[in-house]
N, C-alpha and C positions, 0 to 999 in steps of 0.2 A: 267713389267707390268705397263702400262700407267694408270694414274689417270682419269678416265673417268666416268662421272657421268650421261650419256645419258640414259634417261628413267626413272631416279630417281627423287625425290621431297625432297627438304629440307626446314626446316623452320629455320630462323635466328632471334632471338629476339634482339631488338635494332639495327636492320641492316641497318639504314639510314645514319649513321656517324661511324668514327673510325674502330676499329676491325671489327664491324659487317658488314659495308659496303664493308670493303675489302674481308671479307668471301662472301658475296653475290656477288660480281664482279667475283671472283675467281670460285665459284661454277657455275655460269653461263657460264663463259668462257670454263669450263669443261663439259658443256652439261646438267646441272641440271636444272630443274624447281624449282624456289624459291619463297617462301611466307617469307615476313619479316615484322616485327613490327617496329613502331617507337612511340616516345612519344610525343614531341612537335613540332618537325621541320618538317612540312610537304614539305617544300621547298627543304630540302636536300633529302627527300625521292623521290620526283618527279624528281628531277635532277638525282638520281642513276637510277631510273626506265627508264628513256630516253636512258640510255646507255646499258641497258640490251637487249640480244637478244633473249633470250628463254622465254618460257611462264612464267609468274610470276604475282604474285599480292602482295599488301601491304595495312596495315591498322593501324590506330591509336590503341594501346593497352595500357591500364593502368594495369601493373602487379601486382597493388594491388586488383584487381577486378576479382574474380574468373570467373564470368559469361562473362567477355570480353574475357578471355584466352580460355575458352571452346568454345566460338562462333568462334574465330580465328581458332582454331583446326578444327572444323567441316567444316568451309567454306574452309579451305585448302584441307581437303579430299573431300569434295564435288567437288572441282574443278580437282583434279588430281588423285582422287581414290587410291591415296597411299602415305604415309609420310615415307620416308626412313632414313632421318637424321634430327636430332634435334640439333642445337646450341644454348645452353643458354648462351647467350652473354650479354643481357640487364644488367645494373646495374648503381648504383649510388654511389658517394664518397662524403662525407660530413664531416665537421669538428666537433669535439665533445669531450670535456674534460670529462673523466669518471665521475668525480663528480659534473659536471654541465650540463651534457647533459640531455635533456628533454626525458621523455618515448615516446613521439611523434617521436622525431628525431631518436631514436633507432628503434623503431616499423616499421617505414616508410621504412628505409633502408633494415631491416631483410626482410620486406614484399616484396620489389622489388628484392633484390639479391638472397635470398634463397627461400622463400615461393613462389615466381614466377616462380623460376626453378622448384620447386617441381611440381607445378600445371601444367606447360606445359608437363613434364614428365607423370604426372598421366593421362592425357587425350590422350597422344600420345603413350603410352607404349601398351594398348590394341590393337591398329591399328598395332604395329610393331609385336606383338605376333601373330597376324593373318597371318601376312606375313612370320612369322619365320625369320625375318631379321630386324636389325635396328642398327643405330649408333647415340649414344648419346654423345655429348661433351659439357662439362661444362667449362666456363671461368672463372678461379678462380684468385689467385693472389699469388705472393711470400709472400704478407702479411698475408696469412693464415698460414704459416709455422713460420716466424719470428716475426709475431705481428707488430703493427704499432701504435706507441704513438700518442694519440689525433684523432685516427680512429678506435678505439678499437671494435666500431660497425661494421665497414667495415670488419676488420680483422676476427672478430667472424662469419660474413656471409660467407666469402670465406672459412674459416675453416670448416664451416658446409657443404659447397658445396664440398669439398674434402671428407669429410666422407660420404655424400651422394652418391658421385661417386663410391666409393670403395664399399659401400652397395648394390647399383644397379648393378654393375658389377657382383657379385655373385649371385644375385638373378635373373638377366636376362639372363646369359650366356647359359642356357638350351633352350631358346627361338630364338637363333641365333643374340641376341643383344649384343654389346660390349658397355661399358660405360667408358670414360676417361675424363680426365681434361687437360687442358693447363693454366698453370700458369705465367701470364706475370710478368716482373719486369715494370720499368718506360717505357711508350709507349708515343710517340709524337702523342697525339689525343687531340681533343677539351676539353676532361675531364680534362687535364692538363694545358690548355693554361695559367691559372691564376698563377699557381705556376712557370711556365717556364719563365714568365716574369723577374723573379729574376736571373739575370746572374750569381751571386756567388752561388745561389743554384743549377743551372744547371751544374756549374763547379765542384761543390762537387759530384753531382751525377755522373758525367763522371769519376772522380777520382776513384769512387769505382766500376766501370763497367771495367772488364779486356779487353774488346773489344773496349773500349773508343768511344762508341756510343750508342745513345738512339734508341730504337726499333721504326721502323715504324711500322704501322697497318699491312702491309703485311707481316712484320716479324713474327707476330703472327698469321696471316691467314693461312700462309702456313702449318705450323704444325697441325693446326685444320683440314685441309683439309687433310692432310696425315692421321690422326686419322680416318677421316670419311671415308676413301677409303678402298677397300679390300687389298691394300698393307699392311694394318696394322690389318688384320684380326685376327692376334693372340695376339695383344695387348689388354689387358682388365684390368681395375682398376689402370690404371697408371696417376700418375700426372706429366705431362711433364713441366718442368721448363723452361722458355724461358726468360732470362735476360742477357745473354751476360756474364755469369759466375759471376754475382755480389753477387747471394745468391746460396752457393753450397749445395744443399739439395736434399736427394733421394726421 
């Protein structure tokens, strides 16, 4: 069975760069209409738009603002009359010592990474129920399982997404909706540009990855597309770890 999304509509949050942009490009190549959000970099969103072949649209959305999320979902449905796939990809990664982190730092990250994903699902699920069909894929992290020192808020948000995934998987299965997660390890994206400037740090990362390479955005996007397709129709509630074997967890 070929992966073909012709006639389907997908929403990708944080779709202008990195993993999100790779998802948008691959979905478009497979025939989907795509709506994607961006936060700050309109130039990147414009550049990606120029490369897409199918119908699409994109808009600046602050995932901390419920009304912006609700508006984006409504506009997507009004344009395409259906939403088949939701990829909750948008996220932030900030530093914070547990005994020194401000409440604002904690809450901002949780609002974007976890609450934003909940709100997108909240407004899209009724539409998927009407269709008796849907695919929701949450982008989490291996940090959700192993934890991450000095980024406890990030690990907590991704751990929450893993649990959210499993909960929705059972709740929504009777409506023809599957819910899964892809949990990347280190990925060569803009989010990690700063830490990857340290060659010794990169060498240490590579020593911990059996495949001896850091993932590209496409390495994560392909498994996401697999889970969004009917090839994976019997996979539900799964946390797919994509990390080159660095963290072996089920």
